C-alpha positions in Angstrom: -17.4 -21.6 -9.8 -19.8 -18.7 -10.0 -19.5 -15.4 -11.8 -18.1 -13.5 -8.8 -15.9 -16.3 -7.4 -12.9 -17.3 -9.6 -11.7 -20.0 -7.3 -12.2 -23.7 -7.8 -10.7 -26.2 -5.4 -10.0 -28.6 -8.2 -7.0 -26.5 -9.0 -3.8 -25.9 -7.0 -3.4 -22.4 -5.6 -7.0 -21.7 -6.6 -7.5 -19.0 -3.9 -4.4 -17.1 -5.1 -5.2 -17.4 -8.8 -8.8 -16.3 -8.1 -7.5 -13.1 -6.4 -5.2 -12.5 -9.4 -8.1 -12.9 -11.8 -10.3 -10.6 -9.8 -7.5 -8.0 -9.9 -7.2 -8.4 -13.7 -11.0 -8.0 -14.1 -10.9 -4.7 -12.1 -8.1 -3.4 -14.3 -9.9 -4.3 -17.5 -13.1 -2.9 -16.2 -11.5 0.5 -15.7 -9.1 0.6 -18.7 -11.0 -1.6 -21.3 -9.0 -2.8 -24.3 -6.6 -1.0 -26.7 -3.6 -0.1 -24.6 -0.1 -1.5 -24.8 0.8 -4.4 -22.5 3.0 -2.1 -20.2 0.0 -0.1 -19.3 -1.9 -3.0 -18.1 1.2 -4.2 -16.2 1.5 -0.9 -14.4 -2.3 -0.9 -13.5 -2.2 -4.5 -12.4 0.8 -3.8 -10.1 -1.2 -1.0 -8.5 -4.3 -3.3 -8.0 -2.1 -6.0 -6.5 -0.7 -3.5 -4.0 -4.2 -2.3 -3.2 -5.3 -5.9 -2.6 -2.2 -6.7 -0.5 -1.0 -9.3 -2.9 2.8 -9.8 -2.9 4.3 -9.7 -6.3 7.5 -9.1 -8.3 7.1 -7.4 -11.7 9.3 -8.3 -14.6 10.9 -11.0 -12.5 14.1 -12.4 -14.3 14.5 -16.2 -14.1 17.3 -18.3 -15.6 16.8 -20.9 -18.2 18.9 -24.1 -18.2 19.7 -26.8 -20.7 21.2 -30.0 -19.4 22.4 -28.1 -16.3 23.9 -25.2 -18.2 22.4 -21.8 -18.0 21.5 -20.7 -21.6 19.8 -17.4 -20.9 17.1 -15.7 -18.9 13.4 -14.8 -19.4 11.4 -12.2 -17.6 8.1 -13.2 -16.3 5.5 -10.4 -16.3 4.6 -11.1 -12.7 5.7 -13.6 -10.1 3.0 -13.6 -7.4 3.7 -14.6 -3.9 6.6 -16.7 -5.0 4.1 -19.3 -6.4 2.2 -18.2 -9.6 3.7 -17.0 -12.9 1.4 -14.5 -14.6 2.0 -13.9 -18.4 0.2 -11.0 -19.8 -0.8 -10.1 -23.4 -2.6 -7.2 -25.0 -3.8 -8.8 -28.2 -7.1 -8.8 -30.0 -7.1 -12.6 -29.7 -5.0 -15.2 -27.9 -3.7 -18.0 -30.1 -2.5 -21.6 -29.2 1.1 -20.5 -29.4 0.6 -18.1 -26.4 -0.8 -20.9 -24.4 2.0 -23.2 -25.4 4.5 -20.5 -24.5 3.0 -20.2 -21.0 3.0 -23.9 -20.4 6.6 -24.2 -21.6 7.7 -21.5 -19.1 6.1 -23.4 -16.3 8.0 -26.5 -17.3 11.3 -24.6 -17.8 11.0 -23.0 -14.3 9.5 -26.1 -12.7 6.5 -24.3 -11.5 3.1 -25.8 -11.0 0.6 -23.0 -11.8 0.4 -20.0 -14.1 -2.0 -17.6 -15.5 -2.2 -16.3 -19.1 -4.3 -13.1 -19.1 -5.2 -11.1 -22.2 -6.3 -7.5 -21.8 -6.4 -6.7 -25.5 -9.8 -8.3 -26.4 -13.1 -6.5 -25.8 -13.7 -8.9 -22.9 -10.9 -10.0 -20.6 -9.5 -13.5 -21.4 -7.7 -15.7 -19.0 -6.4 -19.2 -18.9 -5.3 -21.1 -15.7 -2.3 -23.3 -16.9 -0.6 -26.1 -15.1 2.7 -27.8 -15.6 1.7 -31.1 -17.2 4.8 -32.7 -15.6 3.5 -32.1 -12.1 1.7 -34.9 -10.4 -1.5 -32.8 -10.0 -2.1 -31.7 -13.6 -1.3 -34.8 -15.6 -4.5 -35.5 -17.6 -6.5 -33.0 -15.6 -8.5 -30.1 -16.8 -7.7 -26.4 -16.9 -10.1 -23.6 -16.1 -10.9 -21.0 -18.6 -12.4 -17.6 -18.2 -15.9 -18.6 -19.4 -16.1 -21.0 -16.6 -16.0 -24.0 -18.9 -13.4 -26.7 -18.4 -11.1 -27.7 -21.1 -9.2 -31.0 -21.1 -5.4 -30.7 -21.0 -4.0 -33.5 -23.1 -0.6 -34.7 -22.1 1.8 -35.5 -25.0 4.7 -37.2 -23.4 6.1 -38.4 -26.7 7.1 -34.9 -27.6 9.7 -33.3 -25.3 8.4 -30.0 -24.2 5.1 -30.6 -26.0 2.4 -28.3 -24.6 -1.2 -28.9 -24.2 -4.3 -28.3 -26.3 -7.2 -26.2 -25.2 -9.8 -25.9 -27.9 -12.2 -23.4 -26.4 -12.7 -19.7 -26.8 -12.8 -18.0 -23.4 -13.9 -14.6 -22.3 -15.5 -12.8 -19.5 -18.2 -10.3 -20.3 -17.7 -7.1 -18.3 -20.6 -4.6 -18.4 
């Protein structure tokens, strides 16, 4: 993976997640940090449209427990019917945000998602994969600094997430 190409064939849907990351970089380059999440959502929706990326914003998805619907959750973006994008506008992402994104993937039985933070000085992103899918078990996830972080499967804990111990950011001039 190089600085201008955010695809990596080691990951499912790499071409699509790479396009999404490029759009987020473009938004952050123009707006910087400091706005509320909804401002970045609106700008990202415009950038997706410019790049001809099919998406649904604030896509409502049902949550089930043992076959019974227990509520719904709105995903910030559902891109091309394949990738869940969870956005934040925080000064720093914490492990709880990553765990939340992974739990949503598991709850919706989706393979790939992105966690994107516009609130820090440099854009942060994490590609996340459903640890219960055949691809991602004991694989690595890609972070915005281009480093790879091992995703540790914790099957003994129902709904247990993954650990990524790495600080990730992209420096944008």
